[in-house]
C-alpha positions in Angstrom: 91.5 82.7 94.7 90.0 80.1 97.2 86.7 78.7 95.7 83.6 79.5 97.8 80.0 79.3 97.6 77.7 82.1 99.2 74.2 80.8 100.3 72.0 83.6 99.7 68.7 83.7 101.4 65.7 85.6 99.6 64.3 86.4 103.1 64.5 85.4 106.7 62.8 82.0 107.9 64.9 80.1 105.2 66.7 77.9 107.9 70.0 79.7 106.7 72.4 78.4 109.5 71.5 74.9 109.3 71.3 74.8 105.6 74.7 76.4 105.4 76.3 73.7 107.8 74.5 71.0 105.8 76.1 72.3 102.6 79.5 72.0 104.3 78.7 68.6 105.5 77.5 67.5 102.1 80.9 68.7 100.5 82.8 66.9 103.3 81.1 63.7 102.5 82.4 64.0 99.1 86.0 64.0 100.4 86.5 67.8 100.1 88.1 69.9 102.9 85.4 72.7 103.6 85.1 75.6 106.0 82.3 77.9 106.9 82.2 81.7 107.2 79.8 84.3 108.3 80.5 88.0 107.3 79.3 89.3 110.6 79.7 86.7 113.3 83.1 85.5 112.3 84.6 89.1 112.2 85.9 89.5 115.7 84.3 93.0 115.7 81.4 94.5 117.7 78.2 95.3 116.0 79.0 98.9 116.8 82.3 98.7 115.0 80.6 96.9 112.0 78.0 99.6 111.9 80.7 102.4 111.8 81.6 101.0 108.5 78.5 99.8 107.0 76.3 102.8 108.0 78.9 105.4 106.9 79.2 104.7 103.3 82.3 102.4 104.0 80.8 98.9 102.7 83.9 98.4 100.5 86.4 99.1 103.4 84.4 96.7 105.4 84.6 93.9 102.6 88.4 94.4 102.7 88.3 93.3 106.2 85.9 90.7 105.6 88.2 89.3 102.9 91.2 89.3 105.2 89.3 87.5 107.9 87.8 85.0 105.4 91.4 84.0 104.3 92.6 83.8 107.7 89.9 81.5 109.0 89.7 79.4 105.9 93.2 79.0 104.7 93.4 75.5 105.5 90.5 74.3 103.6 89.9 73.6 99.9 86.6 75.4 99.6 84.4 77.6 101.9 80.6 77.9 102.3 79.6 81.5 103.2 76.4 82.6 104.9 74.7 85.6 103.1 72.8 88.2 105.1 68.9 88.9 104.9 66.8 91.7 106.2 65.6 91.3 109.8 62.0 91.7 110.3 62.4 92.4 113.9 63.4 95.9 114.7 64.8 94.9 118.1 67.2 92.4 116.3 70.7 93.7 116.6 71.5 93.4 112.9 68.1 95.3 112.1 70.2 98.7 111.3 72.0 97.0 108.6 68.7 96.2 106.5 69.4 99.0 104.1 72.7 97.9 103.0 72.2 94.0 103.1 71.9 93.6 99.3 74.8 95.7 98.6 77.1 94.0 101.2 76.2 90.5 99.8 77.0 91.5 96.2 80.3 93.2 97.3 81.4 90.0 99.2 80.4 87.8 96.5 82.4 89.9 93.8 85.4 90.3 96.2 85.6 86.5 96.8 84.6 85.5 93.3 82.0 83.2 95.0 79.4 81.0 93.4 75.8 81.7 94.7 73.1 79.4 96.0 69.8 81.2 96.2 67.5 79.9 99.0 63.8 80.4 99.4 61.3 78.6 101.7 58.0 77.3 101.0 55.7 77.0 104.0 52.2 77.8 102.7 53.3 80.2 99.9 51.7 79.7 96.4 54.4 78.0 94.5 54.2 81.0 91.9 55.3 83.3 94.5 58.6 81.1 95.0 59.0 81.4 91.1 58.6 85.0 91.2 61.1 85.4 94.4 63.7 83.4 92.5 63.3 85.2 89.3 63.6 88.5 91.0 66.7 87.3 92.9 68.4 86.2 89.7 67.6 89.6 88.0 68.9 91.6 91.0 72.5 90.1 90.9 75.0 91.5 88.4 75.5 89.3 85.3 79.0 88.5 86.0 78.0 86.7 89.3 77.7 83.0 88.6 74.4 81.5 90.1 74.9 77.7 90.9 71.3 77.2 91.5 68.4 77.4 93.9 67.4 75.4 97.0 64.0 75.5 98.7 63.4 74.8 102.3 60.5 74.0 104.5 58.5 72.5 101.9 54.8 71.9 103.3 55.8 73.3 106.6 52.8 74.4 109.0 52.1 78.0 109.2 50.4 80.6 111.5 47.5 82.9 110.6 50.0 85.6 109.2 51.5 82.7 106.9 54.6 82.3 108.7 56.0 79.0 109.3 54.9 77.8 112.9 54.5 74.8 114.8 53.6 74.2 118.5 53.8 71.3 120.7 50.6 72.4 122.5 48.4 72.5 119.3 46.1 69.9 118.7 44.5 71.3 115.6 47.5 71.8 113.5 47.2 73.7 110.2 49.6 71.3 108.9 47.0 68.8 108.4 44.6 71.2 106.5 47.0 72.8 103.9 47.4 71.7 100.4 50.5 69.8 100.1 53.1 70.5 97.2 55.1 68.0 95.6 58.8 68.2 94.4 57.7 67.4 90.8 55.5 70.7 90.9 58.4 72.8 91.8 60.5 71.4 88.9 57.9 72.7 86.6 58.3 76.3 87.8 59.4 78.5 84.9 62.5 79.7 86.6 63.8 76.1 86.4 62.2 75.0 83.2 62.6 78.2 80.9 65.1 80.3 82.7 67.8 77.6 83.4 68.1 77.9 87.1 69.1 74.6 88.5 67.2 73.2 91.2 69.9 71.9 93.7 67.6 70.6 96.5 64.2 70.7 98.0 64.1 70.2 101.8 60.8 68.9 103.1 59.4 69.8 106.6 59.4 66.7 108.9 57.8 67.1 112.3 60.3 64.6 113.9 63.1 67.0 113.2 61.4 69.7 115.3 61.5 68.0 118.7 63.3 69.9 121.3 65.0 68.6 124.4 63.8 68.8 127.8 67.0 71.0 128.3 66.0 73.5 125.8 62.6 74.1 127.4 64.1 74.3 130.8 66.6 77.0 129.6 64.0 79.0 127.7 61.4 78.9 130.6 64.0 79.0 133.4 62.7 75.9 135.2 64.2 74.2 138.2 65.4 70.6 137.5 64.9 68.5 140.8 65.6 64.9 139.3 68.9 65.8 137.8 68.4 63.5 134.9 66.6 63.3 131.7 67.6 66.5 130.1 68.4 65.0 126.7 64.8 63.5 126.2 62.9 64.8 123.3 59.5 66.3 123.4 56.9 65.7 120.8 53.8 66.8 122.5 52.9 68.8 125.5 49.8 67.6 127.7 48.2 69.8 130.5 46.8 67.3 133.0 44.0 68.5 135.4 41.7 65.5 135.0 41.7 62.3 137.0 44.3 59.6 136.5 41.9 57.2 134.6 41.5 59.7 131.8 45.0 60.7 131.8 46.5 57.3 131.4 44.2 56.7 128.3 45.8 60.0 126.6 49.3 59.4 127.6 51.7 59.0 124.4 55.4 58.3 124.1 57.7 61.7 124.2 55.0 63.6 126.1 55.9 66.4 128.5 53.2 66.5 131.0 52.1 69.8 132.8 50.2 69.4 136.1 50.0 71.2 139.5 52.4 70.3 142.1 49.8 69.2 144.5 48.7 66.4 142.1 50.6 63.9 143.6 48.6 61.2 141.9 49.6 62.5 138.4 53.3 62.7 139.6 53.3 59.2 141.1 51.5 57.8 138.0 54.0 59.4 135.6 56.9 58.1 137.6 55.6 54.6 137.7 54.9 54.6 134.1 58.4 55.8 133.4 59.9 53.1 135.7 57.8 50.5 133.7 59.5 51.5 130.4 57.0 54.0 128.9 59.1 56.8 127.1 58.0 60.0 128.8 59.9 63.1 128.1 59.3 64.7 131.5 57.0 66.3 133.8 56.6 70.0 134.9 55.1 70.7 138.2 53.6 74.3 138.6 53.1 76.1 141.7 56.0 74.2 143.2 55.7 75.4 146.8 52.7 73.0 147.1 54.7 70.0 146.3 54.7 67.6 149.4 58.3 66.9 150.7 57.6 63.2 151.3 56.1 62.8 147.6 58.9 64.7 146.3 61.5 62.6 148.1 59.7 59.3 146.8 59.2 60.4 143.1 62.6 62.0 142.7 64.3 58.7 143.6 62.1 56.8 141.3 62.6 59.3 138.6 66.3 59.2 138.7 66.3 55.4 138.3 63.9 55.8 135.3 65.9 58.6 133.6 62.8 61.0 133.9 63.2 64.7 134.0 61.0 66.3 136.9 60.8 70.3 136.5 59.3 72.8 138.6 58.1 76.3 138.6 56.3 79.0 140.7 54.2 79.6 137.6 50.6 78.4 137.4 49.6 75.7 134.8 47.8 77.9 132.6 50.6 80.4 132.4 53.0 77.7 131.6 51.1 76.2 128.7 51.0 79.8 127.3 54.7 80.3 127.4 55.2 76.8 125.9 52.9 77.5 123.1 55.0 80.6 122.1 58.3 78.9 121.9 60.0 79.1 118.5 60.6 75.5 117.4 62.0 76.2 114.1 65.5 77.2 115.2 68.0 74.6 116.6 70.1 75.2 119.6 73.7 75.4 118.7 74.6 72.8 121.3 72.0 70.2 120.3 74.7 68.2 118.4 72.3 65.1 117.9 69.5 67.1 116.3 71.8 69.1 114.1 73.6 66.1 113.0 70.4 64.5 112.0 69.1 67.5 110.1 72.3 67.9 108.3 72.3 64.4 107.1 68.6 64.8 106.0 69.3 68.2 104.1 72.7 66.9 102.7 70.8 63.7 101.3 68.3 66.1 99.8 70.8 68.2 97.9 72.3 67.5 94.3 75.6 67.0 95.8 77.3 65.9 92.6 76.1 68.9 90.6 77.6 71.4 93.4 80.8 69.4 93.6 81.2 69.5 89.9 80.6 73.1 89.6 83.0 74.2 92.5 85.7 71.7 91.3 85.5 72.4 87.6 88.5 74.0 85.7 87.3 77.6 85.4 90.8 78.9 84.5 89.6 80.4 81.1 87.1 82.8 82.8 88.8 83.1 86.1 89.0 86.7 87.3 90.9 88.2 90.3 88.7 90.7 92.3 90.5 94.0 93.5 89.9 93.2 97.1 91.4 89.9 96.7 94.3 91.0 94.5 95.2 93.6 97.3 94.8 90.8 100.1 97.1 88.4 98.2 99.5 91.1 97.3 99.9 91.9 100.9 100.0 88.4 102.2 102.8 87.4 99.5 104.8 90.5 100.7 104.6 89.5 104.3 105.8 85.9 103.5 108.6 87.2 101.1 110.3 89.2 104.0 112.5 91.2 101.9 114.7 94.3 102.5 113.7 97.3 100.4 115.8 100.5 100.1 113.9 103.8 100.0 116.4 106.5 98.9 114.1 109.3 99.1 114.2 109.3 102.7 113.4 112.9 103.6 110.0 112.7 101.6 107.1 112.6 103.7 105.0 110.1 101.8 107.8 107.8 101.4 108.3 107.9 105.3 104.5 107.2 106.0 104.8 104.3 103.5 107.9 102.9 105.2 106.0 103.1 108.5 103.0 101.3 107.2 105.2 98.7 105.7 107.2 98.4 109.1 104.0 97.9 111.1 102.4 95.6 108.8 105.4 93.3 108.3 105.2 94.0 104.3 108.9 94.5 103.9 112.1 95.5 105.9 112.3 99.0 104.7 115.7 100.8 104.8 116.2 104.6 104.5 119.3 106.4 103.4 120.4 109.5 105.2 120.7 111.4 108.6 118.5 109.7 111.2 117.7 112.7 113.3 116.8 114.8 110.1 114.6 111.7 108.8 112.7 111.4 112.2 112.2 115.2 112.4 110.6 115.2 108.8 108.3 112.5 110.1 107.5 114.6 113.3 106.8 117.8 111.2 104.3 115.8 109.2 102.2 114.5 112.2 103.5 111.0 112.6 106.3 109.3 114.3 108.8 106.6 112.8 109.3 103.3 114.8 112.7 103.4 116.5 113.5 100.2 115.0 113.2 101.3 111.3 116.6 101.0 109.6 118.5 104.0 108.7 121.6 103.5 106.4 124.3 106.1 106.8 127.1 106.0 104.2 130.3 105.9 106.3 133.9 106.1 105.0 134.1 102.3 104.6 131.0 101.8 102.8 131.6 104.8 100.5 135.0 103.3 99.6 133.2 100.0 98.7 130.6 101.9 96.7 133.1 104.0 95.1 135.3 101.1 93.9 132.2 99.2 92.6 131.0 102.2 90.7 134.2 102.8 89.0 134.6 99.2 88.1 131.1 98.9 86.4 131.4 102.2 84.5 135.3 102.3 83.6 134.4 101.4 80.0 132.4 104.7 79.9 135.4 106.6 81.1 134.3 107.2 84.6 136.6 108.9 86.7 137.0 108.8 90.6 135.9 112.4 90.8 133.1 111.9 88.8 132.0 108.8 90.8 132.3 110.6 94.1 129.9 113.1 92.6 127.6 110.3 91.5 127.5 109.1 95.0 126.1 112.2 96.4 122.9 110.9 94.7 121.1 108.6 97.2 119.5 106.8 94.2 122.8 105.8 92.9 123.9 104.6 96.3 120.7 102.5 96.7 121.2 101.0 93.3 124.8 99.9 94.1 123.4 98.3 97.4 120.9 96.6 95.2 123.7 95.5 92.9 125.9 94.2 95.6 122.9 92.1 97.1 122.7 94.1 100.4 119.0 94.9 99.6 116.4 93.0 97.6 114.7 95.8 95.9 114.5 99.7 95.3 111.7 102.2 95.2 111.9 105.8 94.2 110.3 108.4 92.2 108.3 110.4 94.6 110.5 113.3 94.2 112.5 112.2 91.0 111.9 111.6 87.3 111.5 108.1 85.7 115.0 108.9 84.1 116.5 109.7 87.4 115.5 106.3 88.6 115.9 104.1 85.7 119.5 105.4 84.5 121.4 104.1 87.4 119.3 100.7 87.4 120.2 100.2 83.7 123.7 101.3 84.0 124.5 99.3 87.1 122.0 96.3 87.5 121.1 96.2 83.7 118.5 94.2 82.1 117.5 90.5 82.4 119.4 88.2 79.9 116.4 87.3 78.0 114.9 90.9 78.0 115.6 93.2 75.2 114.1 96.3 77.2 112.6 97.6 80.4 108.8 98.0 80.4 106.2 98.7 82.9 102.7 97.5 83.9 100.0 99.2 85.8 97.7 96.9 88.0 94.2 98.6 87.4 91.8 97.7 90.3 88.6 98.0 88.2 85.3 97.6 90.1 85.2 93.7 89.5 88.5 92.7 88.6 92.1 93.6 88.3 93.5 94.3 84.8 97.0 94.6 83.8 97.9 97.7 81.5 101.2 97.7 79.6 103.3 99.6 78.7 102.0 103.0 79.9 105.2 104.7 81.4 108.6 103.6 79.6 108.6 102.8 75.8 107.5 105.7 73.6 106.9 103.8 70.2 107.9 100.1 70.5 108.4 98.0 67.4 106.5 94.7 66.8 109.3 92.8 68.2 109.5 95.2 71.2 105.8 94.7 71.9 106.1 91.0 71.9 108.6 91.4 74.9 106.4 93.7 76.6 103.5 91.4 76.2 105.4 88.4 77.5 106.8 90.4 80.6 103.4 91.7 81.4 102.0 88.2 81.2 104.5 86.9 83.4 103.9 89.7 85.9 100.1 89.0 85.9 100.8 85.2 86.5 103.3 86.0 89.4 100.6 88.2 91.0 97.7 85.6 90.8 96.0 86.8 87.6 95.5 84.5 84.7 96.9 86.2 81.7 94.5 86.6 78.6 96.4 89.0 76.5 94.7 91.6 74.1 96.9 93.5 71.9 95.3 96.9 71.7 94.7 99.1 68.5 92.2 101.3 67.1 90.8 98.6 64.9 89.4 95.1 65.6 90.6 92.1 63.6 90.9 92.9 60.0 88.4 95.6 59.8 90.9 98.4 59.5 94.4 99.2 58.3 97.4 101.6 58.7 100.9 101.6 60.1 99.9 101.1 63.8 97.3 98.5 63.3 99.7 96.4 61.0 102.4 96.8 63.8 100.1 95.3 66.3 98.9 92.5 63.8 102.4 91.5 63.3 103.1 91.7 67.0 100.3 89.4 67.7 101.6 86.9 65.0 105.1 86.9 66.6 103.6 86.6 70.2 101.7 83.4 69.1 104.9 81.9 67.7 107.1 82.9 70.8 104.5 82.0 73.4 102.3 79.4 71.9 100.7 78.5 75.3 99.6 82.1 76.0 96.0 83.2 75.3 96.3 86.2 72.9 94.5 88.0 70.3 94.7 91.3 68.3 94.3 93.7 67.0 91.4 94.4 69.4 89.8 97.6 70.1 89.6 98.5 73.9 85.8 97.9 74.1 86.2 94.5 72.3 88.8 93.4 74.7 86.7 94.3 77.9 83.1 94.2 77.2 81.5 90.8 76.5 78.6 92.0 74.6 80.8 94.1 72.3 83.2 91.1 71.9 80.4 88.9 70.7 79.6 91.3 67.8 83.3 92.4 66.8 85.2 89.4 67.6 82.8 86.3 68.2 85.6 83.6 67.8 88.4 85.3 69.9 89.6 83.4 72.8 90.3 86.8 74.7 87.8 89.5 73.5 85.3 90.2 76.3 87.4 88.7 79.1 91.0 90.1 78.6 93.1 90.4 81.7 96.3 92.0 80.1 96.2 94.8 77.8 99.2 95.7 75.6 98.9 99.2 74.1 100.8 100.1 70.9 102.7 102.9 72.1 103.3 105.3 75.2 100.8 108.0 73.9 97.9 105.4 73.8 98.8 103.6 77.0 99.4 106.5 79.3 96.3 108.3 77.9 94.0 105.3 78.6 95.6 104.5 81.8 95.0 108.1 83.0 91.4 108.4 81.6 90.4 105.0 83.3 92.1 105.9 86.5 90.4 109.3 86.9 86.9 108.7 85.2 86.4 105.4 87.0 88.0 106.4 90.2 90.1 103.1 90.4 93.1 102.3 92.3 96.1 101.8 89.9 99.2 100.2 91.5 102.3 101.0 89.5 104.1 101.6 87.4 105.7 98.0 88.1 109.0 98.0 86.0 109.8 94.7 84.2 112.9 93.3 82.4 115.4 94.6 85.0 117.8 92.1 86.7 116.7 93.0 90.2 113.5 94.7 91.3 113.6 98.5 90.8 110.3 100.5 90.7 109.6 104.0 89.8 106.8 105.9 91.5 104.6 108.6 90.1 105.5 112.0 91.6 101.6 112.3 92.4 101.8 108.9 94.2 99.8 108.7 97.5 101.0 106.9 100.7 98.8 104.0 99.6 100.3 103.8 96.2 103.9 103.8 97.7 103.0 101.1 100.2 101.6 98.8 97.5 104.6 99.4 95.3 107.0 98.5 98.1 104.9 95.2 98.7 105.1 94.5 94.9 108.8 95.0 94.9 109.2 92.7 97.7 107.2 90.0 95.8 109.3 90.6 92.6 112.3 89.9 94.7 111.3 86.3 95.4 
């Protein structure tokens, strides 16, 4: 899984957008290839489409789409920084309807991507104990399996308005900022959430007035002003002055980077400002109100002078008082997305304020031992690998509607080139009767005389040592599974999927007789990929071997670990029994104990332990009590059951009681990919099985 950091804001006003881009910048400075991602704005979906998922109890379905888009956008990067979501206070904001599910959506995205989390709070004028409580609550609200990297506090000592919100106006002379009590970084470090509860303080971003200066362009766009001098739009504004006094008093108050507001008929002020700019004073610009009163000759003279001096002259029909009120209400805390210069400066400041070494160390550290594959990530990577494999999979149950629907899905999604066996018209009629149509380009194999002769000859040759006669072989070829298996043996297809209408024996028998087992395999076994709420666990063997010996359990474990690894799951193998460690005895326990020792000898590099009870293998708190020194207990990813009775019972119980998607059974140990479906398989089950078969064929 691609490593990612999700920036999780406790509330609005944290400066999330610029902080996220600053974290990207900080990591890029360390030589890492980093991308950014937003789970709403990067989705190529309308807000209405997004709401149709999130407001109709389909958060997990939406997260699957987010995952796909995330990997598509960030496929060329080493790491990704994700912007978390927060509740909107303005009920007119287009994301306001999503407030109720913001927390759930953040958590599901974090779990799906296995993201590390940076919690963000802002200061302003809040008592620092409030920040402590906010961070503490955020930590306790996240599931324990989520890794919190640390916290960042933004807008330290920022000015605030009467409602306690961060606020700064260019028009205010008496700024609250000068009156409020300033808080030092060392004071924040002493908060209990950092000192006693172990949360890392990854950065404190102090508010700086210089980083709030908007451009003349921003003010022009917000207030819809006319620009008559055609220059000076990039100038920065630190202060707004309304001038209605005489020139003498005005000059004494004039300071660099000021934006002057005056009536258009005050030619004396306009001329003075233009001359001051011409003589080198750094004036941001001038707004002329009641523009209809601007004298044409004065305009011509001053515009020419302003162009040479790089001074912006803006005009409006509004009166001066209205203009100053509008300027006072402009929100200066955000940065326009096209203000590259200001964004870059802010990113540099924030980046230098972050503990970059700790962040880099956290995301680049080797976490293999505790790595988990989330179900959405597993399904995404599975489908991606299948598309890349481009394999031809034969489906002999071609008159079975679920199989046809799955073939259609695979064809349309590019998961595999599915081939069907039988009469084309009849196959298409079955699809039509079940309410869907098959693509005309889907392949249907008809066994004509020439092909039949080839398959007949091959079958007789392969089974002659068993006394198979020609008439018996002809009868066998009436079974489409036998024909499909021969096609697989001859290399005409890459894999075979069947079992929706046939027993496991019907599917396995031809495979074992014709394709046979791999040279290093003593048996065929199976695994299920169990998509638990937070990770994917491999269960083996739950479908084939009734009562394997200790030696056979070793083979099953090795095959299952290899399957896990092939599908991106780091194998940590737990040999399951009704007893943990040396706490119990009995024939079954001793078999598992012996298998564990043999497995350690056969595969010394494999993380394995046993016997372990199911809860000791899966639950960390139980593992600490029952098997505190186990390298596997509490974090197992591959569970090997002692017999079919145990394995199948546990698989069914977990599948039904936890309502999890189980993909399989996936057969192991056969020379070429053959997979058996459960007769209760859904279209989704069959689709995933076809995809897995394609990957096995790589």
